[in-house]
C-alpha positions as CSV (number, residue, x, y, z in Angstrom):
1,X,-3.1,2.9,-32.4
2,X,-1.0,2.5,-35.6
3,X,-2.6,5.5,-37.3
4,X,-2.1,7.6,-34.1
5,X,1.6,6.6,-33.9
6,X,2.1,7.5,-37.6
7,X,0.5,10.9,-37.2
8,X,2.6,11.6,-34.1
9,X,5.7,10.6,-36.0
10,X,4.8,13.0,-38.9
11,X,4.4,16.0,-36.6
12,X,7.7,18.0,-36.2
13,X,9.3,18.4,-32.8
14,X,8.4,22.1,-32.8
15,X,4.7,21.3,-33.3
16,X,4.8,18.6,-30.5
17,X,6.5,21.0,-28.2
18,X,4.0,23.8,-28.9
19,X,1.1,21.4,-28.2
20,X,2.7,20.2,-25.0
21,X,3.3,23.8,-23.8
22,X,-0.4,24.6,-24.3
23,X,-1.6,21.5,-22.5
24,X,0.9,22.1,-19.7
25,X,-0.2,25.7,-19.3
26,X,-3.9,24.5,-19.1
27,X,-2.9,21.9,-16.4
28,X,-1.1,24.6,-14.5
29,X,-4.1,26.9,-14.7
30,X,-6.4,24.2,-13.3
31,X,-3.8,23.5,-10.5
32,X,-3.9,27.2,-9.7
33,X,-7.7,27.3,-9.4
34,X,-7.7,24.2,-7.2
35,X,-4.9,25.3,-4.8
36,X,-5.4,29.1,-4.5
37,X,-8.3,28.7,-2.0
38,X,-6.9,25.6,-0.2
39,X,-3.2,26.3,0.0
40,X,-3.0,30.1,-0.5
41,X,-4.8,31.1,2.6
42,X,-4.6,29.7,6.1
43,X,-6.7,30.7,9.2
44,X,-4.6,30.9,12.4
45,X,-5.9,31.5,15.9
46,X,-3.8,34.1,17.6
47,X,-4.6,35.7,21.0
48,X,-8.2,34.8,20.7
49,X,-8.6,36.2,17.2
50,X,-8.7,34.6,13.8
51,X,-6.0,35.8,11.3
52,X,-5.3,34.6,7.9
53,X,-1.8,34.0,6.5
54,X,-1.0,34.0,2.8
55,X,1.2,31.4,1.2
56,X,1.5,32.5,-2.4
57,X,5.1,31.2,-2.6
58,X,3.7,27.7,-2.1
59,X,1.1,28.2,-4.8
60,X,3.8,29.4,-7.3
61,X,5.9,26.3,-6.6
62,X,2.9,24.0,-6.9
63,X,1.8,25.5,-10.2
64,X,5.3,25.4,-11.6
65,X,5.7,21.8,-10.5
66,X,2.5,20.9,-12.4
67,X,3.6,22.7,-15.5
68,X,7.0,21.3,-15.7
69,X,5.9,17.8,-14.6
70,X,3.2,17.7,-17.3
71,X,5.6,19.0,-19.8
72,X,8.3,16.3,-18.9
73,X,5.8,13.5,-19.0
74,X,4.5,14.7,-22.4
75,X,8.0,14.8,-23.7
76,X,8.6,11.2,-22.6
77,X,5.3,10.0,-24.2
78,X,6.3,11.9,-27.5
79,X,9.6,10.1,-27.6
80,X,11.7,13.1,-26.7
81,X,13.4,11.3,-23.8
82,X,16.7,13.2,-23.4
83,X,15.2,16.7,-23.1
84,X,12.9,15.5,-20.4
85,X,15.8,13.8,-18.5
86,X,18.1,16.8,-18.8
87,X,15.4,19.1,-17.6
88,X,14.6,16.9,-14.6
89,X,18.2,16.6,-13.7
90,X,18.6,20.4,-13.7
91,X,15.5,20.9,-11.6
92,X,16.5,18.2,-9.2
93,X,20.0,19.5,-8.8
94,X,18.8,23.0,-8.0
95,X,16.3,21.7,-5.5
96,X,18.8,19.5,-3.8
97,X,21.3,22.3,-3.6
98,X,18.8,24.5,-1.8
99,X,17.7,21.7,0.5
100,X,21.2,20.7,1.5
101,X,22.3,24.4,1.8
102,X,19.4,25.1,4.1
103,X,20.7,22.5,6.6
104,X,24.1,24.2,6.8
105,X,22.8,27.8,6.5
106,X,19.4,28.4,8.0
107,X,19.1,31.7,6.2
108,X,18.4,29.7,3.0
109,X,15.2,28.3,4.4
110,X,13.3,31.3,3.1
111,X,13.9,29.9,-0.4
112,X,12.1,26.6,0.4
113,X,8.6,26.5,-1.0
114,X,6.8,24.8,2.0
115,X,6.8,25.1,5.7
116,X,7.3,21.4,6.2
117,X,10.7,20.0,5.6
118,X,9.2,16.6,4.8
119,X,7.2,18.1,1.9
120,X,10.2,20.0,0.6
121,X,12.4,16.8,0.5
122,X,9.5,14.8,-1.0
123,X,9.6,17.2,-4.0
124,X,12.8,15.4,-5.1
125,X,10.7,12.3,-5.9
126,X,9.2,14.0,-9.0
127,X,12.5,14.8,-10.9
128,X,14.0,11.5,-9.8
129,X,10.9,9.6,-11.0
130,X,11.0,11.4,-14.4
131,X,14.7,10.5,-14.8
132,X,14.1,6.8,-13.9
133,X,11.1,6.7,-16.2
134,X,13.1,8.2,-19.0
135,X,16.0,5.8,-18.5
136,X,13.6,2.9,-18.5
137,X,12.0,4.0,-21.7
138,X,15.4,4.5,-23.3
139,X,16.5,1.0,-22.3
140,X,13.2,-0.5,-23.5
141,X,13.6,1.2,-26.9
142,X,17.1,-0.1,-27.3
143,X,16.1,-3.6,-26.3
144,X,13.2,-3.6,-28.7
145,X,15.5,-2.3,-31.5
146,X,18.0,-5.1,-30.9
147,X,15.7,-8.1,-30.3
148,X,12.5,-7.1,-32.0
149,X,10.4,-7.5,-28.9
150,X,9.7,-5.5,-25.8
151,X,11.5,-6.4,-22.7
152,X,8.8,-6.5,-20.0
153,X,9.4,-5.5,-16.4
154,X,8.4,-9.0,-15.4
155,X,11.9,-10.2,-16.1
156,X,13.1,-8.1,-13.2
157,X,10.3,-8.9,-10.8
158,X,12.3,-11.6,-9.1
159,X,15.2,-9.3,-8.5
160,X,12.9,-6.6,-7.3
161,X,11.3,-8.9,-4.8
162,X,14.6,-9.9,-3.3
163,X,15.7,-6.3,-3.2
164,X,12.6,-5.3,-1.3
165,X,13.1,-8.2,1.2
166,X,16.7,-7.2,1.7
167,X,15.7,-3.5,2.2
168,X,13.0,-4.6,4.7
169,X,15.5,-6.7,6.7
170,X,18.1,-3.9,7.1
171,X,15.6,-1.0,7.5
172,X,15.5,-0.9,11.3
173,X,19.3,-0.8,11.5
174,X,19.9,2.1,9.2
175,X,21.2,5.4,10.7
176,X,18.0,7.3,9.7
177,X,15.6,4.7,11.1
178,X,13.9,6.3,14.1
179,X,10.9,5.0,16.0
180,X,8.5,6.9,13.7
181,X,9.9,5.3,10.6
182,X,9.8,1.8,12.0
183,X,6.2,2.3,13.2
184,X,5.2,3.5,9.7
185,X,7.0,0.5,8.2
186,X,5.1,-1.8,10.6
187,X,1.8,-0.3,9.7
188,X,2.6,-0.6,6.0
189,X,3.5,-4.3,6.4
190,X,0.2,-4.9,8.1
191,X,-1.7,-3.5,5.1
192,X,0.6,-5.5,2.8
193,X,-0.4,-8.7,4.6
194,X,-4.0,-7.7,4.4
195,X,-3.7,-6.9,0.7
196,X,-2.1,-10.3,0.0
197,X,-4.9,-12.0,1.9
198,X,-7.6,-10.1,0.0
199,X,-5.7,-10.8,-3.2
200,X,-6.7,-14.5,-2.8
201,X,-10.3,-13.6,-2.9
202,X,-10.3,-10.7,-5.4
203,X,-7.2,-11.2,-7.5
204,X,-7.1,-15.0,-7.8
205,X,-10.8,-16.1,-7.3
206,X,-12.3,-13.0,-8.8
207,X,-14.8,-12.5,-5.9
208,X,-15.4,-8.8,-5.1
209,X,-15.3,-8.5,-1.3
210,X,-16.1,-5.2,0.4
211,X,-16.4,-6.6,3.9
212,X,-12.9,-7.9,4.3
213,X,-12.4,-5.8,7.4
214,X,-14.9,-8.0,9.3
215,X,-12.4,-10.9,9.3
216,X,-9.7,-8.4,10.4
217,X,-11.9,-7.5,13.4
218,X,-12.7,-11.2,14.2
219,X,-8.9,-11.9,14.4
220,X,-8.3,-8.8,16.6
221,X,-11.2,-9.5,19.0
222,X,-10.4,-13.2,19.1
223,X,-6.9,-12.5,20.4
224,X,-8.0,-9.7,22.8
225,X,-10.8,-11.8,24.4
226,X,-8.7,-15.0,24.7
227,X,-5.8,-13.0,26.1
228,X,-7.7,-10.9,28.6
229,X,-10.2,-13.5,29.8
230,X,-8.1,-16.7,29.7
231,X,-4.6,-15.5,29.9
232,X,-3.5,-17.1,26.7
233,X,-0.3,-15.9,25.0
234,X,0.1,-14.4,21.6
235,X,1.6,-17.5,20.0
236,X,-1.3,-19.7,21.2
237,X,-3.9,-17.2,20.1
238,X,-2.5,-16.5,16.7
239,X,-3.6,-19.8,15.0
240,X,-6.9,-19.7,17.0
241,X,-7.6,-16.2,15.6
242,X,-6.8,-17.4,12.1
243,X,-9.1,-20.4,12.5
244,X,-12.0,-18.3,13.9
245,X,-11.6,-15.8,11.0
246,X,-11.6,-18.7,8.5
247,X,-14.8,-20.0,10.0
248,X,-16.5,-16.7,9.6
249,X,-15.2,-16.6,6.0
250,X,-17.0,-19.9,5.3
251,X,-20.1,-18.6,7.0
252,X,-20.0,-15.6,4.6
253,X,-19.3,-17.8,1.7
254,X,-22.5,-20.0,2.0
255,X,-25.1,-17.2,1.4
256,X,-23.2,-15.7,-1.6
257,X,-22.5,-18.9,-3.6
258,X,-24.9,-17.9,-6.3
259,X,-24.1,-14.2,-6.3
260,X,-21.7,-12.4,-8.7
261,X,-20.4,-8.9,-9.3
262,X,-22.2,-6.0,-7.7
263,X,-24.7,-8.2,-5.8
264,X,-21.7,-10.1,-4.2
265,X,-20.1,-6.8,-3.3
266,X,-23.3,-5.5,-1.6
267,X,-23.7,-8.7,0.5
268,X,-20.1,-8.6,1.7
269,X,-20.4,-5.0,2.5
270,X,-23.5,-5.7,4.6
271,X,-21.6,-8.6,6.4
272,X,-18.8,-6.2,7.3
273,X,-21.3,-3.7,8.8
274,X,-23.1,-6.4,10.7
275,X,-19.9,-7.5,12.4
276,X,-19.1,-3.9,13.4
277,X,-22.6,-3.3,14.7
278,X,-22.5,-6.5,16.7
279,X,-19.1,-5.4,18.2
280,X,-20.7,-2.1,19.3
281,X,-23.9,-3.5,20.8
282,X,-22.7,-6.7,22.4
283,X,-21.4,-4.7,25.3
284,X,-20.9,-7.3,28.0
285,X,-18.8,-9.5,25.7
286,X,-16.9,-7.1,23.4
287,X,-16.8,-4.0,25.6
288,X,-19.0,-2.1,23.2
289,X,-17.8,1.3,22.0
290,X,-15.2,1.4,24.8
291,X,-13.4,-1.6,23.3
292,X,-10.9,-3.8,25.1
293,X,-7.9,-2.4,27.1
294,X,-4.7,-3.9,28.4
295,X,-4.3,-6.5,25.6
296,X,-1.2,-8.5,26.3
297,X,1.8,-7.8,24.1
298,X,3.7,-10.6,22.3
299,X,7.0,-11.7,23.9
300,X,10.2,-13.0,22.3
301,X,10.1,-16.7,23.2
302,X,8.9,-15.8,26.7
303,X,11.1,-12.8,27.1
304,X,9.1,-9.5,27.7
305,X,10.3,-6.1,26.8
306,X,9.6,-4.4,30.2
307,X,12.2,-2.0,31.6
308,X,11.6,-3.2,35.2
309,X,10.4,-6.9,35.0
310,X,9.0,-8.7,38.0
311,X,11.3,-10.6,40.3
312,X,12.3,-13.9,38.8
313,X,11.0,-12.9,35.3
314,X,13.6,-12.5,32.6
315,X,13.4,-9.6,30.2
316,X,14.8,-9.2,26.8
317,X,17.6,-6.8,27.8
318,X,18.5,-8.6,31.0
319,X,18.7,-12.0,29.2
320,X,21.0,-10.8,26.5
321,X,22.9,-8.4,28.9
322,X,22.2,-5.3,26.9
323,X,21.0,-1.9,27.8
324,X,17.2,-1.4,27.8
325,X,15.8,0.6,24.9
326,X,12.1,1.2,23.9
327,X,13.2,0.5,20.3
328,X,13.6,-3.2,21.1
329,X,9.9,-3.8,21.3
330,X,9.3,-1.7,18.2
331,X,11.9,-3.6,16.2
332,X,10.6,-6.9,17.4
333,X,7.0,-6.1,16.3
334,X,8.4,-4.9,13.0
335,X,10.2,-8.2,12.3
336,X,7.1,-10.2,13.6
337,X,4.8,-8.7,11.0
338,X,7.5,-8.9,8.4
339,X,7.7,-12.7,9.0
340,X,3.9,-13.0,9.0
341,X,3.7,-11.1,5.7
342,X,6.4,-13.2,4.1
343,X,4.7,-16.4,5.2
344,X,1.5,-15.1,3.6
345,X,3.3,-14.3,0.4
346,X,5.0,-17.7,0.2
347,X,1.7,-19.5,0.9
348,X,0.0,-17.5,-1.9
349,X,2.7,-18.2,-4.4
350,X,2.8,-21.9,-3.6
351,X,-0.9,-22.6,-3.6
352,X,-1.4,-20.7,-6.8
353,X,0.5,-23.4,-8.6
354,X,-1.5,-26.2,-6.9
355,X,-4.8,-27.5,-8.3
356,X,-6.8,-25.4,-5.8
357,X,-5.0,-22.2,-6.9
358,X,-5.6,-23.0,-10.6
359,X,-9.2,-23.7,-9.8
360,X,-9.5,-20.2,-8.3
361,X,-8.1,-18.6,-11.4
362,X,-10.4,-20.7,-13.6
363,X,-13.3,-19.6,-11.5
364,X,-12.2,-16.0,-12.0
365,X,-12.2,-16.3,-15.8
366,X,-15.4,-18.2,-16.4
367,X,-17.6,-20.0,-13.8
368,X,-19.7,-21.8,-16.4
369,X,-16.6,-23.3,-18.0
370,X,-15.4,-24.4,-14.5
371,X,-18.6,-26.4,-14.1
372,X,-18.2,-28.0,-17.5
373,X,-14.7,-29.1,-16.6
374,X,-15.9,-30.7,-13.4
375,X,-14.6,-28.0,-10.9
376,X,-16.9,-27.6,-7.9
377,X,-17.6,-23.8,-7.7
378,X,-19.0,-24.2,-4.2
379,X,-15.9,-25.6,-2.6
380,X,-13.7,-23.3,-4.7
381,X,-15.4,-20.2,-3.4
382,X,-15.6,-21.4,0.1
383,X,-11.8,-22.2,0.2
384,X,-11.0,-18.7,-1.3
385,X,-13.1,-17.0,1.4
386,X,-11.6,-19.2,4.1
387,X,-8.0,-18.7,3.2
388,X,-8.4,-15.0,2.6
389,X,-10.2,-14.6,6.0
390,X,-7.5,-16.6,7.8
391,X,-4.7,-14.2,6.9
392,X,-6.9,-11.3,7.8
393,X,-7.4,-13.0,11.2
394,X,-3.6,-13.3,11.6
395,X,-3.2,-9.6,10.8
396,X,-6.0,-8.6,13.2
397,X,-4.3,-10.7,16.0
398,X,-1.1,-8.8,15.4
399,X,-2.9,-5.5,15.3
400,X,-4.5,-6.1,18.7
401,X,-1.1,-7.2,20.2
402,X,0.7,-4.2,18.8
403,X,-1.9,-1.6,19.8
404,X,-2.8,-3.1,23.2
405,X,-6.3,-1.7,22.7
406,X,-9.0,-2.3,20.2
407,X,-12.4,-0.8,19.5
408,X,-15.0,-1.0,16.8
409,X,-13.8,2.3,15.4
410,X,-10.8,0.6,14.0
411,X,-12.8,-1.7,11.7
412,X,-15.0,0.7,9.7
413,X,-15.8,0.3,6.0
414,X,-13.1,2.7,5.1
415,X,-10.5,0.1,6.1
416,X,-12.0,-2.4,3.6
417,X,-12.0,0.3,0.9
418,X,-8.3,1.1,1.5
419,X,-7.3,-2.6,1.4
420,X,-9.3,-3.1,-1.8
421,X,-7.7,0.0,-3.3
422,X,-4.3,-1.5,-2.5
423,X,-5.1,-4.7,-4.3
424,X,-6.7,-3.0,-7.3
425,X,-4.1,-0.2,-7.7
426,X,-1.3,-2.7,-7.2
427,X,-2.6,-4.9,-10.0
428,X,-5.0,-7.8,-9.4
429,X,-3.0,-10.9,-8.7
430,X,0.3,-9.1,-8.5
431,X,2.1,-9.7,-5.2
432,X,4.9,-7.1,-5.8
433,X,2.3,-4.6,-7.1
434,X,0.5,-4.8,-3.7
435,X,3.7,-4.0,-1.9
436,X,4.3,-0.9,-4.1
437,X,0.6,0.2,-3.7
438,X,0.7,-0.2,0.1
439,X,3.8,1.9,0.2
440,X,2.2,4.6,-2.0
441,X,-1.2,4.6,-0.3
442,X,-0.2,3.9,3.4
443,X,3.5,4.6,4.0
444,X,4.0,7.8,2.1
445,X,0.8,9.6,3.4
446,X,1.9,8.9,6.9
447,X,4.8,11.2,6.4
448,X,2.4,14.0,5.5
449,X,0.3,13.5,8.7
450,X,1.6,16.8,10.0
451,X,-0.1,18.6,7.1
452,X,-3.5,17.7,8.6
453,X,-6.2,18.1,5.9
454,X,-3.7,18.3,3.1
455,X,-2.6,14.7,3.8
456,X,-5.9,13.3,2.4
457,X,-5.5,15.6,-0.6
458,X,-2.1,14.0,-1.3
459,X,-3.7,10.6,-0.8
460,X,-6.4,11.3,-3.4
461,X,-3.9,12.9,-5.8
462,X,-1.8,9.7,-5.6
463,X,-4.8,7.5,-6.4
464,X,-5.8,9.7,-9.4
465,X,-2.3,9.7,-10.8
466,X,-2.1,5.9,-10.6
467,X,-5.5,5.5,-12.3
468,X,-4.5,7.9,-15.1
469,X,-1.0,6.5,-15.7
470,X,-1.5,2.9,-14.7
471,X,-5.2,2.0,-15.0
472,X,-4.4,-1.7,-14.8
473,X,-2.4,-1.3,-11.6
474,X,1.2,-0.6,-10.8
475,X,2.2,-4.1,-12.0
476,X,-0.8,-5.3,-14.0
477,X,1.1,-8.2,-15.7
478,X,0.9,-11.6,-14.1
479,X,3.1,-14.5,-15.2
480,X,1.0,-17.5,-16.2
481,X,0.6,-20.2,-13.5
482,X,1.7,-22.9,-15.9
483,X,3.7,-22.7,-19.1
484,X,3.6,-25.1,-22.1
485,X,6.6,-27.4,-22.4
486,X,9.5,-25.8,-24.2
487,X,8.2,-22.2,-23.9
488,X,10.1,-19.6,-21.8
489,X,9.0,-16.6,-19.9
490,X,8.9,-13.4,-21.8
491,X,8.8,-15.2,-25.2
492,X,5.9,-14.2,-27.4
C-alpha cells in the first residue's frame, strides 16, 4: 500500500487524468453494451400489434452518467478533490434547472432523459453524493493533517442516530408525505426490525442463518390464527407471537449446536423451507396456499380506525372529534412499527454490553477459546437463536396485522436472502449500517416499482456498487463493547 501510494504521488496530474479518462471510457462502453438491448428498445402492444419504440436518449444519458461518475470517483481517489466537486456541482445545477423548469414549463420535458419523473429526480443523488463524498474526504484530510490521526465516522454515529430518529418522527407530517411514502417507510422499518433481529444471530453471535424467514412466518401465523379463531387482540397476541417464534428458534438451535459455517447455513435453509412447506400442506389449520383472510387490525388503545363504527363503539376520529381520514390508520401503523424497531434496537444495544452479549461476541471470534474460558457454547447459541427469532416473531405479527391477509408466498427464501443482505451490506454488528442498507435495498427500489423489470436491475446495481466501494458494509466499524480504563473512543 505504501509503494502504491508513492507511485501514485509521483505520477503527474496529467498522467492521472489520462488514465482515468481511458478507464472511464471503457466503463462507458461496457454500460452501452449492457443497456442498448435492455433500455434502448421497448415492445409496446398497440391495437393488437407489437411495436417497438426506441429510447436512444436514455442510453446517451446513462452512458454519460457512467462516464462522468467513474471519472469523478477516480478523481476523488487520486486526491483531486476540488475538480470532482466543481464538476459535480455544475452537472447537478444543470440537471436541477431542467427538472424545476419542466414543472413550470411542460415544453421542457422533452429534455428530460427518462419517461419517469421519479428516475429523473433520482439522478440528482449522484452529483450530490459525489459532492458530499468530496467534502468528507477534504475534512478528513484536514483533520489528519492537524491531529496526525484519521477522524473516523464513528465519532458522528451518535448524532447520525438521533438525526435519523428525528427524521423518522416527523416524516408523516411533512408536506410531501403522501400515503405511498408512509407505506414505503413502514415497509422499510419492518425490514430494519428484521435486520436488527438477524444481526443478533449473524452479527453478534456469528451464526449464519439462511432460514430466518421461518420465524417471521411463525409470528405472522401465530397472530393470524389466534386472532381469527379465538378473537384475541393485537396487543395480547404480540408477546405470544414472539414467545412462539423464540420457541421455534430454540428448536432450531438444538440440531445445529455442533455445526459451523456452510453446514449451519444449509441446515437453517432447510428449516426455513420446511416451515413454508408445512404452511402450504397443513390446509385445515393454516389455510394452505389460500392463506388466512380478515386478520384483525390493531387498534389505538381500543379505538378502531373505521369510518362508520358500530353503534356504541368509539372510533379514533369520533373520540378525538376530528374528521375521518384513511391516513390515520396508515400513520398509526407507521408509528407502531417505529416503536417496535426502536425497542429492538435499544434491547440489542443494552444486551450487547451485558455478559450474555459479550459471550455472543466471544463465540463469534473463537468458539474453542470460549470453551477454555468457561463459556457454555450450547446456551450461548440457543439464546442467540431465541432472541433473534423473538424479534422476527414480533415483526411477523405486525406484518399480519398490517396486511390483513397472509399466505405462504410471503415467506419464501428470497425474504431470508434480502434480510441477510441488509445485515451484511450494512456491516455485521452495525445498527446504523442496517438502517442505511434497508433504505438502499428496500426503500429506494420501491420508488422504481413503476419501472417494472428495471427495478430489479437497479436493485442489483445498488448491491454491486456497495460490494465494490464498501466491501465490509456501509458502516463496517463497530465500537468495542468494553474499553480499557483511561482509554477514549477514537484514540489509537
